[in-house]
N, C-alpha and C positions, 0 to 999 in steps of 0.2 A: 324144369324139361325145356327140350327144346322142340319147339312146333317145325314142321316137315314144310310145311306152307300155310301163309295166311290170306286169305280176301275178302273185300271190302267191298259190297255191292249194293247198289242201288234197286231195293223193291219197292216198284210201282204199286204192288198191286196191296200192300201194305203201308204205302206211303213211310219205309223211314230204310235204314242204312243194317243191313246182316252183316255181319262180322263170322264169318267160316273158318274155323281152327282144326290144321289137319293132323295127326299125329298118326304115323301109320293109318290102320284102316279103322282108326279112330277120327270121328266127326264131330266135333262141338261148333254149335250155332247161336249165336247171341244177336239181340237187334239193340237199337238203337237209336235214340229220337232226333239224333243232329238234322240239322238240316238240308234238304238235297244239295243247296248251290255254297254247301261248306268247302271251306278253302282243303287244299291237299295236304297241306301239314297239319291241319287238326283233325282231317281224317287218321292219318297215321298216327299222329298221340291219340288219340281216344283208341285207336287200334289194337295201341301198345299200353293203354290202362286195361284192356278187357285182356289182353294177353295174361296180364300180371296177377289181374285179378281171377284166372281161372288156374294159375299156378304155372303160366307159359312165359317163356321167353322169345322172343325173334328181333330180330335187327330193324329198323323200318326201311332199309332197304328193299326186304324179303317180304315186305305186304303190298299186294298186288290192290288196287285200286280201280273199280269196274263203273263208271257212270250210267 
């Protein structure tokens, strides 16, 4: 299944990364313990791994990363 939108953002309150996967009205949230200063390429790879684990796919260019 293809995700409509994928966003990865730093959650300062929880001190971890939050991956938000949107497909239609469904939203899935997963957390990652990657360091805050992780490189963007590492974060994209991590987001894609989480997508695969959840049964979704998306191009790396579709993944939005907010620091």
